N, C-alpha and C positions, 0 to 999 in steps of 0.2 A: 816243907816238904824237906827231906830229908835225902841225900845223894851221896852216892859213891864215884869213886874217879874208876871208869876202864878207858882199855887202850886200844887200837887196832894199830895198821900200818901207818896211817897218819898223825897219830896221836894220841892224846888223852881228850876222853870226853866224861863229863857229869849224867851219870844216869841214875834215875830216881831209886834209892836204895832199896825201896821194897819189891824191886821188879828184876824179872829174869834175862829181860835183853842185855845188849851190852852196847859198844862202841857203835859199830856198824849199822845196828837198828837206830840208834838215838841218831846218827846222822840223817838216815833216811828221813826220820819224825821228822825233823827241824827243817830238813830242805826241799820236801813236797808237803806243804800244808795245804793239800787239795781234797777235799770231800773228807777231812779229818772226820771220824766217829760216825760217818754216815757211810762211805764207799771204801770201807776196808775189805784188804783180801777176804775172799771165801771163806768162811768157816769148814767147806767141802776141801778147799784145797790145803788148809792147815792139818786137816786129818791125814789128807795123802800124805802131808810131808812125814806125818808121824810115821805112816806105814812102810815110808819108803827107806827113810833115815834108819828103822829096825832092822829092815833087809840089807838096808848096806851093811851094818854094823856085824850082822848076822854072816853075810859072804865074806866080808875084810876078816873075820875071825878064823873063818876058815881057810883062807887065800894067804892071810898076812897074820898068823897069829904072834909072832914078834911083836907087833904092833898093835894090833886091836886083840889084846889081852884077857884074859877071862875075866878080871876085874873090871876092866873098861867096859866090856860086852855087856855084863849085867847090870851095871849103872845106866849105861844110855840106855839099855833094852826099857827099865825100868823108866826112866823120864821118857822115853817116845810113848810108853803104852799109858801114860798120862796126857798126851798129845794127843793120842788117838779116842780116849775118853771124852775130851775136850777140857780137862779140868784145868790146863793151862790156856784157854782161850784167851784171857785177859792178857796176858802177855805176848799176843800177837795185833799190834795196833795198824802197821803199815797199811797205808792205803793201796789202792788200785793201781794209780796214777803215780808211778815212780818210772824205773828202769822198766826197758822194755822186755827185759829177758828175765824179768824177776829176779833178779841177782839179789837186793835187797832182803826179799821176803824169804829167800834159800837161807841167809845171814841171820834172819830174825830166828830162821827154824834151828841154825847151827846154835846159835848162842844161848837160845832159851835151853835149848838141850843139854848142851853143855854144862850151862849153870845149875840146872835141876840136878843132872847128876854127878858134879859135884857135892851139891848137899846131898843127894843120896847118900853116896861115898865117905861123906866127912871129911872131903880133903880137895886140893886141887889136882883131882885127877887127869881131865880131860881138855883137850882144845879144841876150840871152834872149828878151826879150819883140819888140822894135821888129825882130827879122830874123827868129828861128828862129820865133816865131810869129805874124808878118807875116800878118795879114787871116785870122786865126784867133782863136777862144775855145775855151776847156777843152771847153766846152759842145758845141760842133759837133765838134772834135777826138776827142774821147771815143767818143762814138757811132759816128764814122768808124771809129776803131781797133777796136770792137766789130764790127762789119759785116766789113771785111778779115779779120780774126783768126776771124770763123765761119766764112766763104767758105772760107778756105782751111785749116781744120779737117776739114770737110766734105768738099770736094771733092778735095784732096789728101792725105788720110789715113784719113777715116773710110769714105769709099765705095769706096778702092782694097783696105781690109782686108775688107771684106764681099765684094766680087767675088772676092778670095783664095778664099776659105770655099766662096762658089757653084762657082769653079772645082772645087775640092774634089771636093762634093757631085755636080756633072756627071762626073765620072771614076767616083764611088762609085755612082752610077745605074747607069751602062753594064756594070760591074765585077758588080755584084748583080741583072742584069735575069735575070728565070725564077724566083729564087727566092720561093717563097710561103711565108708566116707568117700567123700569127692577128692580126689587126688588134683592138684594143682602144678602147672609148668608154666613160666612165666609171670609168676602171680596172677594167673589166670585160671579158671575152673578147666579142668580135665577131665578124664575118664575116672572112674569107680578104682579106687585100692581098699584093701583090708587096712586098718590101724594097725595090725600085728606086720605085715608088710612093711609099712612104714617105718616103722620100730626098728625093724629086721636092717634095714638101710642104715640105719644109726648104729647097729649095735656092729654091724659089717666093717663099715668103715674104720671103727676104733680098732676092729681084728687086725685089718689089714696094716694100722697102724703101728701095732705092736710086732708084727711082722717086720716090716721096714724098720723098727727101733732095733732089734735085735739081728739083722744084717749090720746095720751100721754099727753096732758094737764092735763086732769081729775085729775091722782093722784099730780099733780104740786100743785093745790088748797089747797092739805091740808097743814096746816101751824103748824109749830113747835112752834109760840109763845104761853106762858104760860110754857112751860117746864122748864123757866129758867135753872138752872145750868148744872142739871144731867137727868132732866125728871121727878123731882118731882113735878116739882111747886114752892118750896120753897120762901116764901116772895112775890108770887102772890095771891090775894083775890079768894075767892072762883067764880068761875065762868067767872074769865079774860078772861079764852082761849078762851071760846064759844063767849064772847061778843068783845073780840078786834077783831078775826077772821068775825064777822059781820061789824063790822066797816069798817076793809080795804075791804070787800066785796062792802059795799056802797060807799065807798072812789073810786074804780076802776072801777065798774061796772062789775066784775068778781065774778064767785061763790065760792069765799074762804071761806073755813069752818077749824075748828081746827082740828089737825091730833087727830087722836083715840088714837093712843099710840105714847108720847113724846118720850119714849126711844128710838124707833126706827127715830123717825124724825129729833133727836139730831145726829145719830151717822150713820144712815145710808142714802145712796144718789143713792138710787137705781130708785127714780123717776128721777133724773136728769140723769142718765144714758140712761133711758128708752127713755125719751125724746130727748137725744142729737142723738141717733140711727136713731129716725124719721128725723131729721135734716140731718144724714149723709145719709140717702136713697133719701132723696130729693135732696142731691148733687151727689149722686151717678147716678141719674136720668139726671138731670143737666149736667153732666159729658158725659153721653151717646148723650143728646141731641146738646151741642156744639158740640162734636166729629161729629154727623153726617151731623151737616149744612158744617163745615169745609171742610168735604169731598165731600159733595155734590157742594159745591160752589170752589172745588180747581181747579185750572188753571191759567189762563182763558184758555188756548188752549191745556195745555197739561194735564189736569186733568177728574175728573167727569164731571165739569162743567156743572151740569144740574139747578142748580140755581142760582139766581144772589142774593149776599146780598150788603147792602150799602158799599158806598167807602168812609169812615170816613179820613183816615188821609194816608200821604205817607208812605209805608211799609219798606223804605231801603235808607239809606243812602249812597248807590253807584249804586244802580239798578235804574234807572228812571220810573217812570211809575208804579213801584211794588206798589199793594195793597194788604193787608193781612187781615187774618179773625180774629181781635185781641180782638174786645169782645167773640168771642167764647174762646181764649186764657185765657181771664180774668176769666171766669166762669172756666173754666179746673184748674187754679191754685187755685182757691177759695175752689174747691171741694176738691185739696190734701189737701187744710190746714182745711178743715173741717174735713178729713178722719184722719188727723194727731192727731187734738184736740179730735177726739172721743176715741183715746188711754189714751190721758192724762186726759180726764173725767173718764175713766172709770178705770185707776190706782188709781187717786185721790180716787174715791169711794170704793177701796178696800182695804183704809187705815183708816178704823175708828177701833179706841182704845177703849174698854171698853165703856164708856159712852158719846163719841165723837168722832167726825171726825175731823184730824185736818189739811186736807187739801181742806179746803173750797174755801180759795180766789182763789185757781189756778184753781178750778173745774168751778166757777164762771166765770172766768175770760176767758177761753176757751169755755164756753157754750155760752156766751154771745157775744164773738168775732166768733162763728159760725154764729147764728143766724144772727148777725148783716152785717155781709160779705156777705153772701148767699143772704139774702135780697135786698142790695145793687147792687149784681152782677146781679142778677134777672131781676130787675129794668132797669139798665142798659144794659142789654143783650135784654130786650123786645124793650126798645126805640131806640137803637143804632142800633139793626140788624135784631131780628126777626119779627118787625113790617113791614121792610123794602124788606121781601125776596119774590122774582118774580121766577116763574118757568121758564126755557128755554126750551120750548115746542120743539123746535127743535132739540137741543142736548137730550133730552130725549126719542122722536122719535127715532132717529138715534140708539141710545144704545139699546132701546127695540128689535127692527127689528135686530140688530146687535148680540143679545144675543142667543147664542146656547142652552140655557134651555129652550126657546120655544118648544125645540123638547118634551119636558113632555106632551104636546097637543097631541102627535102623540100616547102616550103609549097603549089608548084604540083601537085604529086601527091595529100597527103595532108590539106592545108588547115592554117591557122594553129593552129587549137586543137589538132588532132590532133599537130601537129609539138610545140608546146608541153607537150602531155602527154608524148611521147616525151621530149623533153630533160629533163623532171621525173624521171619516172622511170628516166633512166639515169643521172642526179645522186643521187636517193636511195639504187638500189640498186648504184651503183658498178659498172655495168657499160655498156656501149660503146653509141652512137646504135643502132647495126645490131640488137643484139639487143633493146633495149627496143621499138625498131619491128616487130623480127618478132614479139615475145611479144605485143606490143599487138594485133598482125593488122592492123596498117596497109598492109604492104608484105612481099610474100615475099623471102627473102633473095636471090633471083637476082635480084627487082627492085630491090632496095636498090642492090645492085651497078652495076648499069645505071644509076641516076640519080644517085648520089651519087660527085660527082668533086669533090673540094675545091680542087685545083690549079686547077681551070677556073672557081671563084667569082671569083678576083680577074680 
């Protein structure tokens, strides 16, 4: 491999000749060989750095035109556009397990953008600290990248995924209107319910999750950029924070604004904790829905068997013909991961010391993994399972009429205690509710038929 020599304030470093990073990135790469190639800084953070560095250059051009010249702005903007488009992802190699402020990833961005800008300009035009990092600090850029990436992950990926599944449930509600089945509470038979009503519970849960996610996004739209090292804004020109936030808003189409208190935004990660809580709520609902689906599809002969789900792949290496609810299992595993990530995000957020939180990379990593995994799991579940759900009407009808909890309909006529006696006798003697009720003398056969209509109980 060929190398070139780069330098920083600590001296010279050998860097692969075909890479755009420089000395500080190389130092981090060599000093933190933890999860290399696997747990690198999320692509969403790199994308966000491209956005904020471009916005900062534009703001500096307006506020410091003597330093951020037209020529520099053009070269930096072009380089940032390539970062935003993901064209330079191979030049961002640093792992999550680095400095807790994300300083080395900020410098990775500075160095890559500087070297690419210089390539575009065809000369040594920009400096990573003096130009790419102008009016900034790692301490305000990394939390800004976290918020940008979090908002984009929720609004552009997770909510659309949930809305796709919601649309499927709306269709299934309409298709299954009028089908009455046995309800269940405590995993025991309960009073009847329409299958469409059961589906509406799934649909409404996800609609509420979308509402909660939208509420959680609002605080994330406040950006730390402009606070620089400790929140005072040292070395940033007056008005930079407001201007750069408006530039980021224009680039993303999201309502980003400057944080009113930079001392808070540098050290507290409460907005991230709150938003991840909304992601966890969606994961909890998806866990419930996936479990409902696999219970209802259990069998095919010895389970509930009330619905059919798509058969996607063989389910056993030893049992021929076995098919398993694999999409449900994937969703539930993702839900468990999100719940575990929630603990990590909360713990990381609790570790702010004085003017800075130094657990930001791990918080960002877990947050973005949760949003990405859950969105992808929801899309997969919708495509490969939910969209193909059909009702097994015969099994639903058989289970409905076999349920002892239909006796609840008799309460107004024979009273709670007599109804309980009827159900217990029917179960003990393995006879129908009608036979038990008539044998106990509570109702005649004709009166029982007159008042007992399970399909009307829903």
